N, C-alpha and C positions, 0 to 999 in steps of 0.2 A: 761311703764305704760302710758295709755292715758285716758283722760276723755271722757265718752260717752255723747256727746252733742246732744240734739234734736234741730235741727235748725228750728226755727219757720218761719211761713209765715209772711212777712212784712205786716203791716196794709194797708188798702186802705181807700179812702175817703168815708164817708157816711154823709148825710145831718143831720143837727140838727137845731131846732128852738130856738132862744135865744131872750130874751126881756130885755130891759133896766130897771134898778131900779133907780128911781129919788133920793132916799134918803137912805143912808145906814141903817137908823133906821127902814126902812120898810123891811129889808132883811128877818127877821124871818117870817113876814106875807107872803111874796112872796114864801119863801121856804115851808111853811106849805101847802099852796094851791097847789103848784107844786107837792109836794110829794103825796098829796091826789089824784090829777087828773092824774099825769103822773109819778108814782113811777119808780125809776131806776130798770131795769131788767138786765139779764145776758149780754145784748148787750150794756148796758150803764153804768154799775157799775164801769168801769175803768175811768170814766170821773167825774170831779168835777162839782158840781152844779153851783158854783159862780166863776166869775173871775172879776178882776179889770181891766177896760179898759185902764187905764193909764200905766199898766205894760209894760215896753219896750220889755220884752221877748216875748210878744204875737204878733202874726202876722198871715199871711195867709200861707197856705201850697200849694206847687206846686202839683197839681193833675196830675195823670198819664193820658195817652191818653184816657183810658176807662172811666175816671172820668171827662173828660173835659166838657162834657155836663152838669154835675152837677155843676161844677165850674162856668160855664157861667150863668146857671140858678140862682145859689145862688147870684152871683154878680148883676144880673138884678132885683132880687126880694127883695133886702134889703129895709127895712124901715128906717127912720131917715135921718140925714144929718151930715155934718161935725161938727156941734155944739153939737151933742148928747153926745160926749165923755165928755165934760165939764159938761153938765146938767144931765147926767145919768152915774155916775162913775162906776157903777157895772152892770154886765150882768148876767142873770139867764138862765140856760139851761132848756128848757121846755120838749122837746122830741127829740129823735134821735135814731140811731142804725139801724141795718139791716132791721128789720120789717118796721120801718119808711121809710127807703130808698125805699123799694118796693112800699109802698103806695105813696110816694113822686113822684117816676118816673111815676106812672100811672096818677098822677094829672098834670103832665107837659103838655104843648101844644103838640098835636100829640101823646098823650098817649093812643091812641086806644079806646077801649070800655069805659074805665073810663072817657076819655075826652069827648066822645059823650054824656055819661050820665050826665056829669056835665053841659053841655049846656051853659057855660059861659067862660069869660076870665080867665087868670091865677089868677086874684085877688080873684076869688071865689074858689080857689083850696084848697088843704089840709092845707097848712101852715097858710092861713088866718082863716080857720075854727078853727084850734087849738088856734090861737091867740085870736079870739073872745070868745071862750069858757073860756079861762083863764081870759079875761077881765070881763066877766059876774060873775065869781066866786070872782074876786078881788074887783069889784065895782058893787054889785048887783043893786044899784039904778041907774046905768048908762045903757043906751041903747047901747050895744056894736055893734048892727047891724047898727047903724047910722054912718054917715061919721065921721071918727076920727077927733078930734079937734087938737088944738096945742099940740105938743109933750110935755109930762110931766103933762098934765092935765088929769082929770079923764075920758076923752073920748079917750085918745090915749097915747100909750107908744111906744117908738121906738122898733121895732122888725125886725129880719132879719134871713135869712137862712145862716148858716156857714157850712163849711166842717170840720169834726172831724175824729179822728182815729176810725176804726172799732173795734180795740182791742188794748191793751197796749203792746208795745214791752217789752219783759222780758229779752232779751239778749243784743241787740245792743243799746249802749248809744246814738249813733248819731241819730238813728231812734226815740228813746224816746225824745230827745231834739227837733227834728223836729216837731213831733206831739204834744208835750207839748206846743210848740209855737203857734200851731193852736188853741188848746183849752187845758186848764190844765188837766193833767192826775192825777188820784188818786193813782196810783201805784208808788212805789219808783223808783228812777233812777237805771237802771241795773248796776251791778258791771261789770267791764271789764273782759272779758274772758281771763284767763291766763293758760298756761300749768302747770301741777303739778310740784312743786319744786323738785330738786334733793334730798333734805332731806326727803320730804314726800315719794317719790318713793322708796328710800332706806329703810326707816323704814317700809313702807307698805309691801314691798317685803319680808323683814325679818320676819314679823309677818305671812304673808301668808305661807311661807315655813316652819317656825318653828312650827306653830300651825295647820293651816287648812289642808295643804297638807300632813302633818305628819299623821293626823287622816285619811285622804283620802287613803294614802298608806296602812294603817292598816285595812281598811274596808274588811270584808269577801267577797269572790267572789259572794256569793249569794245575795248581796245587791248592789244597784247602789252606786257608790262611791261619794256621795254628802255629804259634811260636811260643817258646819258653826260654827262661833264663834262671839261673840260680845265683842268689846274692848272699854274701857273707856279711851279716850286720856287725860282727865283731871287728872285721877289718875294713868295712865300708867299701867293698869292691865286689865286682861281678866275678864269679868263679868259672862259669861256662854258660853257653847258650846253644840254641838249636839251629843257628844260622847254617844254611847249606843242607839241611835235612830235606830230602826230596821224596821220602816214602809216601807222603800224603798226597799222591797224585789222584786226581779225580777218577782215573780209570782203575785205581787200585781198590777194589771193593773190600778186600780183606782188611785193609787199614782204615778205610773211610767209613765203613758201616757202623762203627762205634760213635760216629759224630753226626751223620746224616742218614735219613731214611733210605732203605734199600731201593725204593722206587726211584730215587734220584741218582743212583749209581748205575754204571753200565752192567750188563748181565755177565760180563767176563771179569776176571780178576788177574792182576799181575803184581809181582813184587812181594814184599815182606809184610807180615801182619804186625810184627813187634816193633817196628821202627817208628812209633809215634814220637812226636817231638819231646814229650816228657821222658820217655825211655831213652831217647838219644841224648838229652842233656844230662841225665843221670850217668850214662855211660861216659860222657866227657868229663864229668866231675871225677869219676873214678880214674880216668886216664890222667887228669891233671894232678890228682893227689899222688898217684903212683910215680909220676915223673918229677914230683917235688916242686911243681909250679905254684902251688898255693903257699902263702906265706907261712902257714902253720903246718905244712905237710911233714917237714922233718920232725917236728915235735910230736906229731901224732903217730907216725909210722915207725920211727927209729926205735929200736930196742924192744919192740913188742912182738910176741910170737904170732899174733894175728892182727889183721887190720880192724879198726873200730867200725862202727856203722858208718855208712857212706856219707850221709847228709846231716849228721848231728849238728844242731844249732844253725842250720842253713835255711834260707827262705826260697821258695819257688814262686816265680812270677810267670804266669801262663795266660795267654789270651783267652782260651776257652777252658771251661771246666773239664778236668781230666776224666777219661772214661774209667770204668770199673777196674780194668786191668792196670792202668797207670796209677790209679788211686792205691791199689794194693802194693804196687812197686814203691810208692811213697811211704807206705807203712813200713815196709821192709827196710827201706833206706834210712828211716828215722828222721824224716824231714821235720823241721820245727813249725813252719807256717807255710800256707799256700794262699796266694792272691790271684784271683782270676776276674775277667770282665764279663764273658758271655756264658750263659748256662748251656749245658749239654742235655737237652730234653730227650735224647735217644738212649744214651747209656751213661749219663752223668754219675760219677762215683762220689761226689762231694756235696750232695744235697738235692739235686734235681730229680734223680731217680733212686739212687742208692745214697747212703750216708756212711760210707766205710770209715771215715775218720772218727765216727762216734760209736762204733760197735763195741759194747762193753767187754766182750770176750777177747778182743784183740789186745796184744801186749804193748801196743804203742798208739797214742792218740795225738793228734796235732790240731792246731787251730786253722780255720779257713775263713777267708774274707772275700766278699763279692763286691765289685764296683758296680752297683746296680744302676747308678745314674749314667755311667759311661756306656752301658748297654744301649740305652736310648739314643745317646749321642752318636754312636757309631753304627747304628743298625742299617743305614743305607749304604755303607761302604762295601766294596766288593769282597772284603775278607770275611764279612759276616756270613755264616753258613746258610 
């Protein structure tokens, strides 16, 4: 058994504008204005707004060759001096991310059309405009277009361009530590990747053979042999299974086309498209929970205004890799782990075609395990697609 890991692209450096905060008591005011003018979006939500400059873990990041021009520009365009750290103990992130990177690159010297339209030196470029707009909102009575006064007074605050991570590493702890040193990340430090333990492999294999593949062997030849069951590891019992699910008839193109090539399906289609075994077993988990058949159902549902996520802390055992639709249903139900035997090379949602369990922008991720050796063992059985 091996874990299906979606190896992520490492982050790259993108510029961000930061400004010094002269007094920690002003942090709330700075944050309020920054959130109004430059709210964090999908390209910056992984970054913290505030950092303490005296934190020894913070430092610069070594930019790659393609980011070297950004690193040079950021170093040359910093405001403030060596005394700013003592006088401005906090820094606030104003704006950054990929969209800002593109605008930033156009504003650099030699930036082509944008540079010609600007008609001025770097001091008149994007980063200074953002800074001045922030000053106007922070100190309305001050002329932010005038020459900045002494740092820390109402005419000037130390500001600079720093390089931050384009996204947060979710797998590699060393990358997370490196980019967190450049600017603090809002995401937790990744857990170290470890192979499944021998105990987990042995127990999971026993459950797969004894429950799911046993149902698979008993499937009539008129049906695709796809079966699924949900296990509660905290109680050591099965919660629900897909036995009796008949939607995966070989004449039901609407349902089967997510697992076998269309050329192998009849030209007509009957039946429902949504009644895949994974969808059916999740529906039965919901029914069991609502009826109080689970040992912990009363504790979960009683006294709460709304039901919790359906499959919290539950494991799915399924004969074949779920399709993309079923994989998204597993995300929404908050499944903990998925174990499968046979890959789905037509529309597999957990590694073969798509890798839905590892999409960074989704708000739930789960671990996936593949019994690779079992695929070879069972490939001549009638239930193998």
